[in-house]
C-alpha positions in Angstrom: 127.8 110.0 122.1 124.8 110.9 120.0 122.2 112.9 121.8 118.6 111.5 122.0 116.3 113.0 119.3 114.1 115.8 120.7 110.6 114.7 121.4 107.4 116.8 121.1 104.0 116.1 122.7 101.1 116.2 120.2 97.6 117.5 121.1 96.3 114.0 121.6 99.0 113.4 124.2 101.2 111.1 122.0 104.9 111.8 121.8 106.6 112.2 118.4 110.3 112.4 117.4 111.6 114.5 114.5 111.7 111.4 112.4 108.0 110.9 112.9 108.1 107.9 115.2 105.2 107.9 117.7 105.7 106.5 121.2 101.9 106.0 121.5 98.9 107.7 123.0 98.6 108.3 126.7 96.8 105.8 128.9 93.9 108.1 129.4 92.9 111.4 127.8 90.0 113.5 129.2 88.7 116.7 127.8 85.9 118.9 129.1 84.3 116.2 131.3 81.1 117.2 133.1 78.6 115.4 135.3 75.7 116.8 137.2 73.2 115.1 139.5 70.2 117.4 139.7 71.4 120.8 141.0 74.8 119.4 142.1 77.8 119.4 139.7 80.0 116.5 140.7 82.6 117.0 137.9 83.4 120.5 136.5 84.9 120.3 133.0 87.9 118.1 133.8 90.9 118.0 131.5 93.4 115.3 132.3 96.1 113.4 130.4 97.5 110.3 132.2 100.7 108.8 130.8 101.0 105.1 130.0 103.3 102.8 131.9 103.0 104.6 135.3 101.6 104.1 138.8 99.2 107.0 138.9 97.3 108.3 141.9 94.0 110.3 141.6 93.9 112.0 145.0 91.4 114.2 146.7 89.2 114.6 149.8 85.9 112.8 150.2 83.3 114.1 147.8 86.0 115.5 145.4 84.5 113.7 142.4 87.1 110.9 142.1 84.7 108.0 141.9 82.4 109.8 139.5 85.3 110.6 137.3 86.6 107.0 137.3 83.1 105.7 136.6 82.8 107.9 133.5 86.3 107.0 132.4 85.7 103.3 132.6 82.3 103.4 130.9 80.2 102.7 134.0 78.6 106.2 134.0 77.7 108.3 131.0 79.0 111.9 131.2 76.8 114.8 130.4 79.5 116.1 128.1 83.2 115.6 127.3 85.7 113.3 125.7 87.3 110.2 127.2 89.9 108.2 125.4 91.7 105.1 126.6 94.7 104.0 124.6 93.5 106.3 121.8 90.0 104.7 121.7 86.9 106.7 122.6 85.2 105.0 125.6 81.6 105.7 124.3 82.1 105.2 120.6 84.3 102.2 120.8 83.4 100.4 124.0 84.4 96.9 123.0 88.0 98.0 122.2 88.2 99.9 125.4 86.8 97.2 127.7 89.1 94.6 126.4 92.1 96.8 127.4 91.1 97.7 130.9 90.5 96.0 134.3 88.3 97.7 136.9 88.0 97.3 140.6 85.2 99.7 141.5 84.1 101.2 144.8 81.4 99.1 146.5 82.5 96.0 144.6 79.6 93.7 143.7 80.5 90.1 143.0 78.6 86.9 142.3 78.5 85.9 145.9 77.0 82.5 145.6 80.0 81.3 143.6 83.3 80.2 145.1 86.4 82.3 144.4 87.6 79.7 141.9 84.2 79.5 140.2 84.0 83.3 140.0 87.3 83.6 138.2 86.4 80.8 135.9 83.1 82.4 135.0 84.6 85.9 134.4 87.5 84.5 132.4 85.2 82.7 130.0 83.0 85.8 129.7 86.1 87.5 128.5 86.5 84.9 125.8 89.6 83.3 127.2 90.1 79.5 126.5 89.0 77.4 129.5 92.4 75.9 130.1 94.1 79.3 130.1 91.5 80.7 132.5 92.1 77.8 134.9 95.8 78.3 134.7 95.7 82.0 135.3 93.1 81.6 138.1 95.2 79.2 139.9 98.3 81.5 139.7 96.3 84.5 140.8 94.7 82.7 143.7 98.2 81.5 144.8 99.9 84.9 144.5 97.0 86.7 146.3 97.0 84.1 149.1 93.5 82.9 148.3 94.3 79.2 147.4 93.1 78.0 150.8 89.8 79.8 150.3 89.3 79.1 146.6 86.3 76.8 147.2 84.7 79.0 149.8 81.7 81.1 148.7 82.5 84.7 148.1 79.6 85.8 150.4 81.7 84.4 153.2 84.9 86.3 152.2 86.2 89.1 154.5 86.7 92.6 153.1 90.4 92.0 152.4 89.6 88.7 150.6 86.9 90.3 148.5 89.3 93.1 147.4 91.8 90.4 146.5 89.4 88.3 144.5 88.1 91.4 142.8 91.7 92.3 141.9 92.2 88.8 140.5 89.1 89.2 138.4 90.3 92.6 137.1 93.7 91.2 136.2 92.6 87.8 134.7 92.6 89.0 131.0 95.9 90.8 131.4 94.7 94.4 130.8 96.9 97.3 129.6 95.4 99.6 132.2 94.0 98.8 135.6 91.6 101.2 137.4 91.2 100.8 141.2 88.8 102.9 143.3 90.1 103.0 146.9 91.7 99.5 146.7 93.2 99.5 150.2 90.2 100.9 152.1 89.1 98.5 154.8 91.9 96.1 154.0 94.1 94.6 156.7 97.9 95.3 156.6 98.7 91.7 155.4 96.2 91.8 152.5 97.3 95.4 151.7 100.9 94.3 151.4 99.9 91.4 149.1 97.9 93.7 146.9 100.7 96.2 146.8 103.2 93.6 145.7 101.0 92.4 142.8 100.4 95.9 141.6 104.1 96.8 141.7 104.9 93.6 139.7 102.2 94.5 137.2 103.4 98.1 136.6 107.1 96.9 136.3 106.1 95.1 133.1 105.0 98.4 131.5 101.3 98.3 132.4 99.4 101.3 133.9 97.7 101.5 137.3 95.3 104.3 138.1 93.9 104.3 141.5 91.9 106.8 143.7 92.7 107.5 147.3 92.5 110.1 150.0 95.5 108.6 151.9 98.4 110.7 150.8 101.1 108.6 152.5 100.0 105.6 150.5 100.0 107.5 147.2 103.4 109.0 147.9 104.9 105.5 148.6 103.4 103.9 145.5 102.9 106.4 142.8 105.3 108.2 140.4 102.6 110.4 138.9 99.6 112.1 140.6 96.5 114.2 139.9 94.9 116.2 142.7 91.2 116.7 142.6 88.9 118.9 144.7 85.3 120.1 144.3 85.1 118.4 140.9 88.1 120.1 139.4 91.7 119.1 138.8 94.0 121.3 140.9 97.3 119.8 139.8 98.7 117.0 137.7 102.1 115.7 136.9 105.1 113.7 138.2 104.9 113.2 142.0 108.0 115.4 142.6 106.6 118.2 140.5 103.2 118.2 142.2 104.8 118.0 145.7 107.2 120.9 144.8 109.0 122.4 147.7 106.6 120.9 150.3 108.1 118.3 152.6 105.4 115.7 151.8 102.6 115.2 149.4 100.2 115.7 152.3 101.4 119.2 152.8 101.2 120.0 149.1 97.7 118.5 148.9 96.5 120.6 151.8 97.8 123.8 150.1 96.3 122.8 146.7 92.8 122.1 148.1 92.9 125.2 150.4 92.6 123.1 153.6 95.8 124.3 155.4 95.0 125.2 159.0 91.3 124.6 158.6 89.6 124.0 161.9 92.7 125.0 163.9 91.0 128.1 165.4 87.7 126.5 166.4 86.8 126.8 170.0 86.6 123.3 171.5 88.0 124.0 174.9 85.2 121.8 176.4 86.5 118.8 174.5 88.5 116.4 176.8 88.1 118.7 179.8 87.4 117.5 183.3 84.1 115.6 183.8 
């Protein structure tokens, strides 16, 4: 049996075989990304290459810089310096090409609340330039799969947190993006809605698309992702396949605590008054 040709990774993250064939650029390539807010530096010169076709978790404690990083990567926040490419396109030099390829479910999702769920999807799909008949077909399918058909004519302002996350996900998926960015997509979501969202995302990545989501819940990331990047204090502490980042640690949670220097923190604090006799 002939062996597979050896592949090499180029500086831009693409993979090349000896014959010159290119597998394609990574989903996201970040070099020297910085963001400051006054005296506070939220993102410290981040370098990160995220492969295409994977379920990727960007993990870190609260205040690590995850949301700020994702906001800069998706064109919602301009960095102070650095390069961000999505599918080989510069986010700030070629924003139209980038935004047509991505779907975004940001933190603190803001929606047109005086539209119904069905109207919201119809409006967003047409803004994306999709034909009306195609928008209506896709909207109906997404509403059905996400268990929102019964609430499609209800105003979004009256949606629960889980319903808002699901309609936001539907809006992000409507134009069939190559890469989906989700900021804490399961936060505040009930178990039934979380399972529905999870099923849709797993189906989406099985087709070869890329999901990148931020979270501080290690168990969730470990059950969903095959590739992770660990962030703390605005810096990337580790990145790579899940098994590689976890290493010899029994769980991703254990590896994460070691990487961010939180192992045993607080264990020696004197709180003998807490829970004592009253």
